[in-house]
C-alpha positions in Angstrom: 62.2 -10.6 -16.2 60.6 -14.0 -15.6 58.1 -12.5 -13.1 57.2 -9.7 -15.5 56.7 -12.2 -18.3 54.5 -14.4 -16.0 52.4 -11.4 -15.0 51.9 -10.3 -18.6 51.1 -13.8 -19.7 48.6 -14.3 -16.8 47.0 -10.9 -17.3 46.4 -11.5 -20.9 44.9 -15.0 -20.3 42.6 -13.4 -17.8 41.6 -10.7 -20.2 40.6 -13.4 -22.8 39.2 -16.0 -20.4 37.1 -13.9 -18.0 34.6 -12.5 -20.6 34.0 -15.9 -22.1 33.6 -17.6 -18.8 31.2 -14.9 -17.6 28.8 -15.9 -20.4 28.5 -19.3 -18.8 28.2 -18.0 -15.3 25.5 -15.5 -16.1 23.0 -18.1 -17.3 21.9 -21.1 -15.3 21.6 -24.5 -16.9 17.8 -24.4 -16.4 17.5 -21.1 -18.2 19.8 -22.2 -20.9 17.8 -25.4 -21.6 14.5 -23.4 -21.4 15.9 -20.9 -23.9 16.5 -23.6 -26.4 12.8 -23.9 -27.0 12.5 -20.2 -27.6 11.5 -19.7 -31.3 14.0 -16.8 -31.6 16.8 -19.2 -30.6 15.7 -22.2 -32.6 15.0 -20.1 -35.8 18.3 -18.3 -35.5 20.3 -21.5 -34.9 18.6 -23.4 -37.7 19.1 -20.6 -40.2 22.7 -20.0 -39.2 23.7 -23.6 -39.5 21.9 -24.0 -42.9 23.3 -20.8 -44.4 26.8 -21.4 -43.1 26.7 -24.9 -44.5 25.6 -23.6 -47.9 28.3 -21.0 -47.8 31.0 -23.6 -47.2 29.7 -25.7 -50.0 29.8 -22.8 -52.5 33.2 -21.6 -51.3 34.8 -25.1 -51.5 33.2 -25.8 -54.9 34.3 -22.5 -56.4 37.4 -21.7 -54.3 39.3 -25.0 -54.8 39.9 -24.7 -58.5 40.7 -21.0 -58.1 43.2 -21.8 -55.4 44.8 -24.6 -57.4 45.2 -22.4 -60.5 46.8 -19.6 -58.5 49.1 -22.1 -56.8 50.2 -23.8 -60.0 49.9 -21.3 -62.8 51.8 -18.0 -63.3 49.7 -15.6 -65.3 49.6 -11.9 -65.9 47.5 -10.1 -63.2 47.7 -12.9 -60.6 48.8 -10.5 -57.9 45.8 -8.3 -58.7 43.5 -11.3 -58.5 45.0 -12.3 -55.2 44.4 -8.7 -53.9 40.8 -8.7 -55.0 40.3 -12.1 -53.3 41.7 -10.7 -50.0 39.7 -7.4 -50.0 36.7 -8.8 -48.1 39.1 -9.6 -45.2 40.0 -6.0 -44.6 36.8 -4.3 -45.6 34.6 -3.1 -42.7 31.5 -5.3 -42.5 29.2 -2.4 -43.1 31.0 -1.5 -46.2 30.8 -5.1 -47.5 27.1 -5.1 -46.8 26.6 -1.8 -48.6 28.7 -3.0 -51.6 26.5 -6.1 -51.9 23.4 -4.0 -51.7 24.6 -1.7 -54.4 25.3 -4.7 -56.6 22.4 -7.1 -55.9 19.8 -4.8 -54.4 16.6 -4.1 -56.3 18.1 -1.0 -57.8 21.7 -2.3 -57.9 23.9 -2.8 -60.9 23.0 -6.5 -61.2 20.0 -6.6 -59.0 17.9 -4.3 -61.3 18.2 -6.8 -64.1 17.4 -9.7 -61.7 14.3 -7.8 -60.5 13.1 -7.6 -64.1 13.2 -11.4 -64.2 11.3 -11.5 -60.9 14.3 -12.5 -58.8 14.8 -10.6 -55.5 18.1 -11.1 -53.7 18.3 -8.4 -51.0 16.6 -9.1 -47.7 16.2 -12.8 -48.4 17.8 -16.0 -47.1 19.9 -16.0 -50.3 21.3 -12.6 -49.4 22.5 -14.1 -46.1 24.4 -16.8 -48.0 25.9 -14.3 -50.4 27.0 -12.1 -47.6 28.6 -15.0 -45.8 30.3 -16.2 -49.0 31.6 -12.7 -49.7 33.3 -12.2 -46.3 34.4 -15.8 -45.6 35.7 -17.0 -49.0 39.2 -15.5 -48.5 39.8 -17.7 -45.5 39.4 -20.9 -47.6 41.0 -19.7 -50.8 44.2 -18.4 -49.0 44.5 -21.6 -47.0 43.8 -23.8 -49.9 46.4 -22.1 -52.1 49.0 -22.5 -49.4 48.2 -26.2 -49.1 48.5 -26.8 -52.8 51.8 -24.9 -52.9 53.1 -27.1 -50.1 52.5 -30.3 -52.2 55.7 -31.7 -53.7 55.3 -31.2 -57.4 57.7 -34.1 -58.1 55.0 -36.5 -56.8 52.5 -35.1 -59.4 55.1 -35.3 -62.1 55.8 -38.9 -61.2 52.1 -39.8 -61.4 51.9 -38.3 -64.8 54.9 -40.2 -66.1 53.2 -43.4 -64.9 50.2 -42.5 -67.2 47.9 -40.7 -64.8 45.7 -38.0 -66.4 45.9 -34.5 -64.9 42.4 -35.0 -63.3 43.4 -38.4 -61.8 46.7 -36.9 -60.5 44.7 -34.0 -58.9 42.2 -36.3 -57.2 44.6 -39.1 -56.2 47.8 -37.2 -55.4 47.3 -33.5 -54.9 44.0 -33.4 -53.1 44.9 -36.1 -50.5 48.2 -34.4 -49.7 46.5 -31.0 -49.3 43.4 -32.3 -47.5 44.5 -31.2 -44.1 44.8 -27.6 -45.2 41.6 -27.7 -47.2 39.6 -29.0 -44.2 41.2 -26.4 -42.0 40.2 -23.6 -44.5 36.7 -25.0 -44.8 36.2 -25.1 -41.0 37.5 -21.5 -40.7 35.1 -20.5 -43.4 32.2 -22.1 -41.6 33.1 -20.3 -38.4 33.5 -16.9 -40.1 30.2 -17.4 -41.9 28.5 -18.3 -38.6 29.7 -15.2 -36.9 29.0 -12.7 -39.7 27.0 -9.7 -38.6 27.6 -6.4 -40.3 27.3 -7.4 -44.0 24.3 -9.6 -43.2 22.3 -6.9 -41.4 23.1 -4.3 -44.2 22.3 -6.6 -47.1 19.8 -9.2 -45.8 18.1 -7.3 -42.9 17.1 -8.8 -39.6 13.9 -10.8 -40.2 13.3 -13.7 -37.8 13.2 -17.1 -39.5 14.3 -15.6 -42.8 17.5 -13.6 -42.4 18.0 -13.4 -38.6 21.2 -15.4 -38.0 22.6 -16.0 -34.5 24.7 -12.8 -34.2 21.7 -10.8 -35.3 19.4 -12.6 -32.9 21.8 -12.0 -30.0 21.8 -8.2 -30.8 18.0 -8.2 -31.0 17.4 -10.4 -27.9 19.6 -8.3 -25.7 16.9 -5.6 -25.8 14.3 -7.8 -24.2 15.3 -11.3 -23.5 18.8 -11.6 -22.0 18.5 -15.3 -21.4 17.9 -16.0 -25.1 20.8 -13.7 -26.0 23.1 -15.5 -23.5 22.0 -18.9 -24.8 22.9 -18.1 -28.3 26.2 -16.6 -27.2 27.0 -19.8 -25.3 26.2 -21.9 -28.3 28.5 -19.8 -30.5 31.3 -20.1 -28.0 30.9 -23.9 -27.9 30.9 -24.0 -31.7 34.0 -21.7 -31.9 35.8 -23.9 -29.4 35.0 -26.9 -31.6 36.1 -25.1 -34.7 39.5 -24.2 -33.2 40.0 -27.8 -32.0 39.0 -29.2 -35.4 41.4 -26.8 -37.2 44.3 -27.8 -34.9 43.5 -31.5 -35.4 43.4 -31.0 -39.2 46.7 -29.1 -39.2 48.4 -31.8 -37.1 47.2 -34.5 -39.5 
C-alpha cells in the first residue's frame, strides 16, 4: 500500500514538474535575456501587467462592497446573484468572449449605443480589461465574501456599542480582520487576469502593443520565434510561482 501510494505521488509530481522544468531547460539564459529586448515580449509584458493591474483595481473597488453585502445581508434573490457572479468561472473562455462581443461590440446590445457616442470598446485595450474583469472577478468576490463571513460579528457589534459608525466599524474592524482573505483574492484575480486567453482574443483581438497580452503573444510567437514564446512562458511561470507563494503567505497571516 505504502509503495503504491509513493509511486502514485511521485508519478503525479513528475507529471506536474517535468513540463514546467522543460520550459527552463529549452531556453538558454543568453537567449532568455536577448528575448527580453524583443518588442513582442516587452509590449506583451507591459500590456499584460498594466491591464491586469487595472483589472484588480476595478474588481477590488466594485467587488468588496458586493461581497460584504452578500456576506452580511439576507435578501430575496441572493442565491441567484451568487450564481450569476460565479457563471464566468464555468463558462468556456470562447463563450465569455463571444458574450462580451455581443454586448459591447459595435453592433452589440450596449455597444451600438456607445458607437453612436463615438465610443468603441471591442478590439481596444479597454476590451482587454473588460475581458479580464469578466473572467477573474468571481475569484475575488467569492474569497472576499468568505473572509467577511469569517469575521466575528460580536466584534463589530462591540465597536458599534462603543459609538463607532458603521463605516468606521467596517474600516477599523471588519477590513483588517478580513485583510488576509482579501489580499489572497486580489492576488488570485491578478493571476487569472494575467493568464486570460480565450475571452481576450475573441473580444479584443490580437494586436501587438494594443491588445496582445502575454498568452496571446506566446501563441503568436510559437509560429515564428520560439525563444520569444519560451521567454514569455518562463516569465508567466515565475509570476505564477510568486502568486502562489503570496497567497499562501496571506492565508497564513
